[in-house]
C-alpha positions in Angstrom: 33.8 105.3 18.9 33.8 104.0 22.5 30.9 104.3 24.8 31.4 105.7 28.3 30.9 102.2 29.8 34.0 99.9 29.8 33.5 97.1 27.2 34.3 93.7 28.6 34.8 90.4 26.7 33.9 87.3 28.6 36.3 84.9 26.9 35.2 81.3 27.0 35.3 78.0 25.1 38.8 76.8 24.5 40.1 73.5 23.1 39.9 71.2 26.0 37.3 68.6 27.0 35.7 71.3 29.2 34.7 73.6 26.3 31.0 73.4 27.1 31.5 73.8 30.8 33.4 77.0 30.0 30.3 78.3 28.1 28.2 77.7 31.2 30.7 79.7 33.2 30.5 82.5 30.7 26.7 82.6 31.0 27.1 82.7 34.8 29.5 85.6 34.5 27.3 87.4 32.1 24.4 87.2 34.6 26.7 88.3 37.5 28.3 91.4 35.9 27.0 94.9 36.5 25.3 95.7 33.2 24.6 99.3 34.2 28.4 99.8 34.6 29.7 97.6 31.7 28.9 96.7 28.2 29.5 93.0 28.0 29.9 90.4 25.2 30.6 86.7 25.3 33.5 85.7 23.0 33.7 81.9 22.1 37.2 80.7 21.2 37.7 77.3 19.7 40.8 76.7 17.6 41.0 79.6 15.1 37.2 80.2 15.2 36.8 83.3 17.5 33.4 84.9 17.5 31.0 87.0 19.6 27.8 85.4 20.6 25.2 88.1 20.4 22.0 88.2 22.5 19.9 87.7 19.3 21.6 84.3 18.6 23.8 85.7 15.8 27.6 85.4 15.8 30.1 87.9 14.6 33.8 87.1 13.9 36.5 88.6 16.0 39.3 90.4 14.2 42.4 88.7 15.8 44.6 91.7 14.9 43.1 93.8 17.7 40.4 91.6 19.2 37.7 93.9 17.9 34.4 93.1 16.0 32.0 95.0 13.9 28.4 95.5 15.2 26.3 97.3 12.6 28.1 100.5 11.6 30.3 100.4 14.7 33.6 98.7 15.5 33.7 97.5 19.1 37.0 97.6 20.8 37.3 95.8 24.2 38.7 97.5 27.3 39.2 94.2 29.3 39.0 90.5 28.9 37.6 88.3 31.6 39.0 84.8 30.8 36.9 81.9 31.8 38.4 79.2 29.6 38.9 75.9 31.5 42.0 74.4 29.8 44.0 75.6 26.8 44.5 78.2 25.5 43.0 80.3 28.4 44.6 78.5 31.4 48.1 77.8 30.1 49.3 81.3 29.3 48.7 81.2 25.5 45.7 83.5 25.5 47.4 85.7 28.1 50.4 86.1 25.7 48.1 87.2 22.9 46.4 89.8 25.1 49.8 91.0 26.3 50.9 91.6 22.7 47.8 93.7 21.9 48.0 95.4 25.4 44.5 94.4 26.5 44.1 94.0 30.3 42.8 90.6 31.5 41.4 88.9 34.6 44.0 86.2 35.2 47.7 86.0 36.2 50.4 86.5 33.5 51.9 84.0 31.0 54.5 82.4 33.3 52.1 81.8 36.3 49.4 80.5 34.0 51.8 78.1 32.3 53.2 76.9 35.6 49.8 76.4 37.4 48.5 74.6 34.3 51.3 72.0 34.6 50.6 70.2 37.9 54.0 68.6 38.1 55.9 71.8 37.6 53.6 73.7 40.0 54.1 71.1 42.8 57.9 71.1 42.5 58.0 74.9 42.4 55.7 75.4 45.4 57.6 72.7 47.4 60.6 75.1 47.2 58.6 77.7 49.2 57.7 75.2 51.9 54.2 74.3 50.6 53.2 70.7 51.4 52.4 68.7 48.3 52.2 65.0 47.6 55.2 63.1 46.1 54.8 62.6 42.3 56.5 61.2 39.2 56.3 62.6 35.7 56.0 60.4 32.6 56.1 61.7 29.0 54.5 59.9 26.1 56.7 57.1 25.0 58.7 56.9 28.3 59.3 53.4 29.7 58.3 52.7 33.2 58.2 49.9 35.8 54.9 49.5 37.6 56.5 47.9 40.7 59.1 50.7 41.0 56.4 53.3 40.8 54.3 51.5 43.4 57.3 51.3 45.7 58.2 55.0 45.3 54.7 56.6 45.3 52.7 54.0 47.3 49.2 52.7 46.7 46.6 53.9 46.2 47.8 56.8 44.0 46.4 59.1 41.3 47.2 59.2 37.6 46.3 62.4 36.0 47.2 64.5 32.9 50.0 66.8 34.0 49.2 69.7 31.7 45.5 70.0 31.4 42.7 72.1 32.9 40.2 69.3 32.7 38.7 66.7 35.1 39.0 64.1 32.3 41.7 61.4 32.3 42.1 61.2 36.1 42.1 57.7 37.7 42.6 56.5 41.2 44.9 53.4 41.0 44.7 50.9 43.8 47.4 48.4 42.7 50.3 48.3 40.2 48.3 46.3 37.7 45.9 49.2 37.2 48.7 51.7 36.3 49.0 50.8 32.6 45.3 51.3 31.7 45.1 54.5 33.9 48.1 55.8 32.0 46.5 55.1 28.6 43.4 57.1 29.7 45.5 60.0 31.0 47.7 60.1 27.8 44.5 60.6 25.8 44.3 64.1 27.4 47.9 65.2 27.7 51.4 64.3 26.4 52.6 64.4 30.0 51.1 62.4 32.9 51.7 62.8 36.6 51.5 59.9 39.1 50.8 61.4 42.4 50.8 59.9 45.9 47.4 59.6 47.7 46.7 61.9 50.5 44.0 60.7 53.0 41.9 63.5 54.4 39.3 66.1 53.9 39.2 67.8 50.5 38.6 71.5 50.6 38.7 74.4 48.1 39.3 78.0 48.8 38.9 81.1 46.6 40.8 84.3 47.0 41.4 87.6 45.2 43.4 90.7 46.0 43.3 94.3 44.8 45.5 97.3 45.6 43.1 98.1 48.5 42.4 94.7 50.1 42.8 90.9 50.4 39.6 88.8 50.3 40.0 85.2 51.3 36.7 83.5 50.8 35.2 80.8 53.1 36.5 77.3 52.1 34.2 74.7 50.7 34.4 71.1 51.9 34.0 68.5 49.1 32.2 65.3 50.1 31.6 62.7 47.4 30.6 59.0 47.5 32.7 58.6 44.3 36.3 57.4 44.6 37.4 61.0 44.2 36.2 64.4 43.0 35.9 63.4 39.4 34.0 64.9 36.4 30.7 63.3 37.5 31.1 64.5 41.0 32.0 68.0 39.8 29.4 68.6 37.1 26.7 65.9 37.5 25.8 66.6 41.2 27.4 63.5 42.7 28.9 65.6 45.5 28.0 67.4 48.7 29.6 70.9 48.9 29.7 72.4 52.4 30.5 76.1 52.7 32.1 77.0 55.0 34.1 73.8 55.4 33.8 72.0 58.8 37.3 73.0 59.9 38.4 74.0 63.4 38.9 77.7 63.8 42.6 77.3 64.1 42.9 75.2 60.9 40.5 77.5 59.0 42.8 80.4 59.9 46.0 78.5 58.8 44.4 77.5 55.5 43.4 81.1 54.8 47.0 82.3 55.6 48.4 79.6 53.3 46.0 80.6 50.6 47.1 84.3 50.9 50.8 83.3 51.0 50.5 81.1 47.8 48.7 84.0 46.0 51.6 86.3 46.9 54.3 83.7 45.9 52.7 83.5 42.5 52.0 87.2 42.3 48.6 86.1 41.1 45.8 88.3 39.6 42.1 88.0 39.8 40.2 85.2 41.5 42.0 81.9 41.9 40.9 78.8 43.8 43.3 76.5 45.6 42.4 72.9 46.4 43.8 71.2 49.5 43.7 67.9 51.4 43.6 68.4 55.2 45.3 65.2 56.5 46.5 64.2 60.0 50.0 63.8 61.3 51.0 61.1 63.8 49.8 63.3 66.7 46.4 63.9 65.1 47.1 67.5 64.1 45.8 68.9 60.9 48.2 69.1 58.0 47.6 71.4 55.0 48.5 69.8 51.6 48.1 71.8 48.4 46.5 69.7 45.6 46.3 72.2 42.7 45.6 75.8 41.8 42.8 76.8 39.5 43.3 80.2 37.9 40.1 80.2 35.9 37.6 78.7 38.4 34.1 77.7 37.3 31.6 80.6 37.6 28.2 79.0 37.2 25.6 79.9 39.9 26.5 76.6 41.7 30.3 76.7 41.3 32.5 77.0 44.3 33.4 80.7 43.9 29.9 82.0 43.7 29.0 79.8 46.7 31.9 81.2 48.7 31.1 84.8 47.7 27.5 84.3 49.0 28.8 82.6 52.2 31.0 85.6 52.8 28.0 87.9 52.6 29.4 89.6 49.4 27.7 90.5 46.2 29.4 88.8 43.2 28.5 91.8 41.0 30.7 94.0 43.3 33.5 91.4 43.5 33.7 91.3 39.7 33.7 95.1 39.5 36.5 95.3 42.0 38.6 92.8 40.0 38.1 94.7 36.8 38.7 98.2 38.2 41.8 97.0 40.0 43.6 97.1 36.6 42.7 100.7 35.6 
């Protein structure tokens, strides 16, 4: 028997290197949600081990036939899944396909959009067709032969080597000369069967969150990312080696243009829920700001210090209300 409250699963974990980061996002979301309005459980997914983490420290297995679980003498059926897995299977469309099959509404975009945004190379080439500025890139699959000098000539140096299909910050290297390509590729292939070599964009890195409901569009203030590291790597992201400035130090005109581009990209993808788009703001030959899309994160981090909660606070919004709006938009 269902209670009057909607029952929400915060689905976390996953099979990528960011499994534990996802658990922290789940704890953040659990603290943000309106518990007077919703009955909320954290569901940890890793491989075929799917279980609910109860408040008393116990775990209960999920029945994968209908994503239910037994609590005492009651079978709990979820009304909604809030997916906060960073990486597979929650960021590449696999989990979304499962939820589609059992007709359970969820917080992210659909299967195609998730699969496409997860693959950085596919995403860049798709968005380029809509006039979105992205860096030039080359795709290598495991076992492909390559010529370091040809790559350096085509892409230029420095460049980035990163797993093409992975939601993680692992395996990314900044390469400054052709001799560094081979070791960087070995590192990236440890995370993914496909690796993208991407041209370097010199400029300010920013990240902007957005969500839309049937009633409104909310583009959050952008965050400027300043790190003394070579780039915004795992240590910068999760071990505090970064300065995050919200709102970003952009001119009023550039901030408006970035917000418009963020809204346009959301509509191109027909996205759902909160997404976060990363950009590099570079300069053209006349010194004007150019907006370059880096990547799109459809399950952004949701710890108290993550970009989205920061941006929600900077916008003067209550994240509890934001999450309620996102859930209720699908009912």
